[in-house]
C-alpha positions in Angstrom: 27.3 -17.4 16.8 24.8 -19.5 18.6 22.4 -21.5 16.4 18.8 -21.2 17.5 16.5 -24.1 16.8 13.0 -23.7 15.3 11.4 -24.2 18.7 13.8 -21.7 20.3 12.6 -19.1 17.7 9.0 -20.1 18.2 9.2 -19.6 22.0 11.0 -16.3 21.7 8.4 -15.0 19.3 5.4 -16.1 21.4 7.0 -14.6 24.5 7.6 -11.3 22.9 4.1 -11.3 21.5 2.5 -11.9 24.9 1.2 -15.3 23.7 2.9 -17.4 26.3 1.2 -15.6 29.1 -1.3 -12.7 28.8 0.1 -9.4 29.9 -1.1 -6.9 32.4 0.2 -4.0 30.3 -2.3 -1.4 29.0 -3.6 -1.5 25.5 -1.5 1.5 24.3 1.6 -0.2 25.8 0.9 -3.5 24.0 0.1 -1.7 20.7 3.3 0.3 21.1 5.3 -2.8 21.8 3.9 -4.5 18.7 4.4 -1.3 16.7 1.0 -1.9 15.0 -1.7 -4.5 14.6 -3.0 -5.4 11.2 -6.7 -4.3 10.9 -7.9 -5.1 7.4 -11.2 -5.7 9.0 -11.9 -3.6 12.2 -12.9 -6.5 14.5 -9.8 -8.6 14.1 -7.3 -6.6 16.2 -9.8 -6.7 19.0 -9.4 -10.5 19.0 -5.6 -10.2 18.8 -5.7 -8.1 21.9 -8.0 -10.4 23.7 -5.5 -13.2 23.3 -2.6 -11.0 24.5 -4.0 -8.7 27.2 -5.4 -10.0 30.5 -9.0 -8.9 31.0 -9.3 -7.1 27.7 -12.7 -5.8 26.6 -13.8 -4.2 23.3 -14.5 -0.9 25.1 -10.9 -0.5 26.0 -9.8 -0.2 22.4 -12.9 1.6 21.1 -12.4 4.4 23.7 -8.8 4.8 22.5 -9.9 5.1 18.9 -12.6 7.7 19.9 -10.1 9.6 21.9 -7.6 9.6 19.0 -5.0 7.9 21.1 -5.0 5.0 18.5 -5.6 5.4 14.8 -6.5 3.0 11.9 -4.7 3.8 8.7 -2.6 2.3 5.9 0.9 1.6 7.3 3.0 -1.5 7.2 3.1 -3.3 3.8 0.5 -0.7 2.6 -2.2 -2.5 4.6 -4.6 -1.2 7.3 -3.2 -1.2 10.8 -3.9 0.1 14.2 -1.1 2.1 15.8 -0.7 4.5 18.7 -1.1 8.0 17.4 2.5 9.1 18.2 3.9 6.0 16.5 1.8 6.6 13.5 3.0 10.2 13.2 6.6 9.0 13.2 6.4 5.7 11.2 4.0 6.7 8.5 6.5 9.1 6.8 9.2 6.5 7.1 7.0 3.9 5.4 5.6 6.3 2.8 7.9 4.9 0.0 6.2 1.5 0.6 2.8 3.1 0.1 3.9 5.1 -2.9 5.3 1.9 -4.5 1.9 0.3 -4.1 0.1 3.3 -5.5 2.3 3.1 -8.5 1.3 -0.5 -9.4 -0.8 -1.3 -12.5 -4.0 -1.6 -10.4 -3.9 2.1 -9.8 -2.0 3.4 -12.8 -4.6 1.9 -15.2 -6.9 4.6 -13.8 -4.6 7.4 -12.9 -2.1 7.0 -15.7 -1.3 10.3 -17.4 -2.3 12.3 -14.2 0.3 14.3 -12.3 0.6 12.5 -8.9 1.1 15.8 -7.1 -2.0 17.2 -8.7 -4.0 14.1 -7.7 -2.9 14.2 -4.0 -3.4 17.9 -3.8 -7.0 17.5 -5.2 -7.7 14.9 -2.5 -6.3 17.2 0.2 -8.5 20.1 -1.0 -11.6 17.9 -0.9 -10.8 16.7 2.6 -9.6 20.0 4.0 -11.2 20.5 7.4 -13.7 17.7 7.1 -14.4 13.9 7.2 -15.9 12.1 4.2 -17.1 8.6 3.5 -14.7 7.0 1.1 -17.4 6.7 -1.5 -18.0 10.5 -1.4 -14.3 11.1 -1.8 -14.4 8.8 -4.8 -17.4 10.7 -6.3 -15.8 14.1 -5.9 -12.5 12.8 -7.5 -14.5 11.3 -10.4 -16.0 14.8 -11.0 -12.6 16.4 -10.8 -11.2 13.8 -13.3 -14.1 12.8 -15.7 -13.9 9.4 -17.3 -11.8 7.9 -14.5 -12.9 5.5 -11.8 -13.3 7.5 -8.6 -12.9 4.5 -6.3 -9.5 3.7 -7.6 -8.4 7.4 -7.5 -9.6 7.6 -3.8 -7.6 4.5 -3.0 -4.5 6.1 -4.5 -5.0 9.3 -2.6 -5.4 7.2 0.6 -2.0 5.6 0.0 -0.2 8.7 -1.0 -1.7 11.0 1.7 -1.8 10.1 5.5 -5.5 9.6 6.1 -7.2 7.9 9.1 -10.4 6.0 9.4 -12.8 7.6 11.9 -14.1 5.5 14.9 -17.5 5.0 13.3 -15.9 2.6 10.9 -12.8 1.5 12.8 -14.3 0.2 16.1 -15.9 -3.1 17.0 -19.0 -3.9 15.0 -20.4 -6.3 12.5 -18.0 -8.9 10.9 -16.7 -8.5 7.4 -15.4 -5.7 5.3 -17.2 -2.4 5.9 -17.6 -0.5 2.6 -18.9 2.7 4.2 -15.5 3.8 5.5 -15.0 7.4 6.5 -11.6 9.1 6.1 -10.0 12.3 7.2 -6.6 13.9 7.0 -4.3 12.5 9.7 -2.6 15.8 10.7 -6.0 17.5 11.2 -7.4 14.5 13.2 -4.3 14.3 15.4 -3.7 18.0 15.7 0.1 17.5 15.1 2.4 17.2 12.1 4.1 14.0 10.8 7.7 13.7 12.2 9.6 10.9 10.4 11.5 8.5 12.6 14.9 7.1 11.5 14.9 3.5 10.1 17.1 2.4 13.0 14.2 3.1 15.4 11.8 1.0 13.4 14.3 -1.9 13.4 14.8 -1.7 17.1 11.0 -1.7 17.7 10.6 -4.6 15.4 13.3 -6.7 17.1 11.7 -6.0 20.5 8.5 -7.7 19.3 9.7 -10.2 16.7 13.3 -10.9 17.3 15.6 -12.6 16.9 15.2 -12.0 13.2 17.1 -11.4 9.9 17.2 -8.5 7.4 14.7 -10.2 5.1 12.3 -10.6 8.0 12.3 -6.9 8.9 11.7 -6.1 5.2 8.9 -8.6 4.9 7.1 -7.2 7.9 7.5 -3.5 7.1 7.5 -3.5 3.3 10.7 -1.4 3.3 13.7 -2.5 1.1 17.5 -1.9 1.3 17.6 -2.3 5.1 20.7 -4.5 5.0 23.1 -1.6 5.3 21.0 0.0 8.0 21.1 -3.2 10.1 24.7 -4.0 9.4 25.6 -0.5 10.7 23.8 -1.4 13.9 25.6 -4.7 14.4 27.8 -3.3 17.2 24.7 -2.8 19.4 23.0 -6.1 18.5 23.2 -9.7 19.6 23.8 -12.1 16.7 22.6 -15.7 16.1 22.0 -18.1 13.3 18.9 -20.0 12.4 18.9 -23.7 11.5 19.6 -22.8 7.8 22.6 -20.7 8.8 21.0 -17.4 8.2 22.2 -14.5 10.4 19.7 -13.2 12.9 19.8 -10.1 15.1 18.4 -9.1 18.4 18.5 -6.2 20.8 21.1 -6.2 23.6 19.8 -7.9 26.7 17.2 -5.9 28.7 14.7 -7.3 31.1 11.9 -5.3 29.5 12.7 -4.9 25.8 14.9 -7.9 25.0 14.7 -10.5 27.8 16.7 -13.7 27.8 15.3 -16.2 25.3 12.8 -18.6 26.9 13.4 -22.4 27.2 12.6 -24.0 23.8 10.8 -26.7 25.7 8.6 -24.4 27.7 4.9 -25.3 27.5 2.7 -22.8 25.9 -1.1 -22.5 26.0 -3.6 -22.8 23.2 -4.1 -19.4 21.6 -6.6 -18.0 19.1 -5.3 -15.6 16.5 -7.4 -13.2 14.4 -7.3 -13.1 10.6 -4.2 -11.2 9.3 -2.4 -11.4 12.6 1.2 -10.1 12.2 2.4 -13.2 14.2 2.0 -15.0 10.9 3.1 -12.1 8.6 6.0 -10.7 10.6 8.9 -12.7 9.0 10.0 -13.8 5.6 10.6 -17.3 7.0 7.3 -18.1 8.8 8.1 -21.7 9.7 8.8 -20.5 13.3 5.1 -20.5 13.8 3.4 -22.1 10.7 4.5 -25.0 8.4 4.7 -24.4 4.7 1.8 -26.8 4.2 -0.4 -25.1 6.7 0.6 -21.7 5.3 -1.1 -22.6 2.0 -4.3 -23.5 3.9 -4.3 -20.3 5.9 -3.2 -18.0 3.1 -5.3 -19.4 0.1 -4.8 -16.3 -2.1 -6.7 -13.1 -2.8 -4.7 -11.5 0.1 -6.6 -13.6 2.6 -5.1 -14.7 5.9 -7.5 -16.9 7.9 -7.9 -16.7 11.7 -6.0 -19.6 13.3 -5.4 -21.3 16.6 -2.1 -22.4 18.0 -1.3 -25.7 19.7 2.1 -26.1 21.3 3.0 -22.7 19.8 2.3 -23.6 16.1 -0.7 -23.2 13.9 -2.8 -26.3 14.1 -6.1 -25.1 12.5 -8.3 -22.3 11.5 -11.6 -20.9 12.9 -14.5 -18.8 11.9 -17.5 -17.3 13.6 -20.9 -17.0 12.0 -24.5 -16.9 13.2 -23.5 -17.3 16.8 -21.3 -20.4 16.2 -17.5 -20.6 16.6 -16.4 -23.2 14.1 -13.0 -25.0 14.5 -11.2 -26.7 11.6 -8.1 -28.6 12.9 -5.5 -29.4 10.2 -4.5 -32.6 11.9 -6.0 -34.8 14.6 -5.8 -33.4 18.1 -4.8 -35.6 21.0 -7.4 -35.8 23.9 -5.5 -33.3 26.1 -5.0 -30.9 23.1 -8.7 -31.1 22.2 -9.7 -30.3 25.8 -7.3 -27.3 25.8 -8.6 -26.0 22.5 -12.2 -26.4 23.7 -11.5 -24.6 27.0 -9.9 -21.6 25.2 -12.7 -21.6 22.7 -15.3 -21.5 25.4 -13.5 -18.5 27.0 -13.6 -16.7 23.6 -17.3 -17.2 23.0 -18.7 -14.3 25.1 -16.1 -11.9 23.6 -17.3 -12.9 20.1 -21.0 -12.8 21.1 -21.2 -16.5 20.0 -23.1 -19.2 21.8 -21.5 -22.6 20.9 -18.4 -24.3 19.5 -18.4 -26.9 16.7 -15.7 -28.8 14.8 -15.6 -29.1 11.0 
């Protein structure tokens, strides 16, 4: 097997993620290629698409959410993601064990312990039947149904165990930060079609198209699913195989100009790119050193499930950024050479109008 260097893996990932060059594909095509984009806070996937899609505007995604072509819901790793409706209908049932596992943790069981899980999810379904509710109202009604128990936690468990989607009012571009007034509705009613589970092999192929070459642990870290080794080993006959610098086996789709092109030159230059908080580029592998060093990872992921927005220089995380009160603030983790500083400033200036910001500062 060929051994792929860290830079080879980096360039392959950036190419598949449309970060070496912005793509002319449509937003649904890009979302479909990426399978889903993490959307813990609604604004962040908009920034991720701006960095990937040539000429992207907020309206392009907002219209898709309003038309129900794209939905926001709990999906990969039990976290909020945007996905094309058809993919959501197929992958949410496949990923349901991941969400059920999360719903069975002590955080939820300390409130719902002793309740029949089927009864709780059925109660949530009855409450939501034929209507959309703010999450706080769902919580209030569940608390009435189960006196003495915290409705907010019960509503969170129902949202994990039942396919619900966030309506456009709280899923589209708006103010920064977590939005507490989230409205939810049952996915099948919103989409007008039933859930139809996809086979695990389909999810693996889609992952490799956007994140490969990658190993078994990488697919599991990205999806939250476990026990995929047998699934992937059964697919070995259709996959290309490599090893990483540590000798771990990596897999990729067979060569195809569209879905699995030849790996780019490891020395290929790449532009500065700004990534949103929670971008799956940083979360899509168990070994994330192909895009972020272990030291920088501790800075970007400081705890409390936070993943800061970052910027890439030469394909690797070089710093974090934030936007507040009309100012885009850059925090490099290491000194920037003059040419790098100019490139970062140029990309930051291009980002300002999209963010509604007016100036860039360092520090």
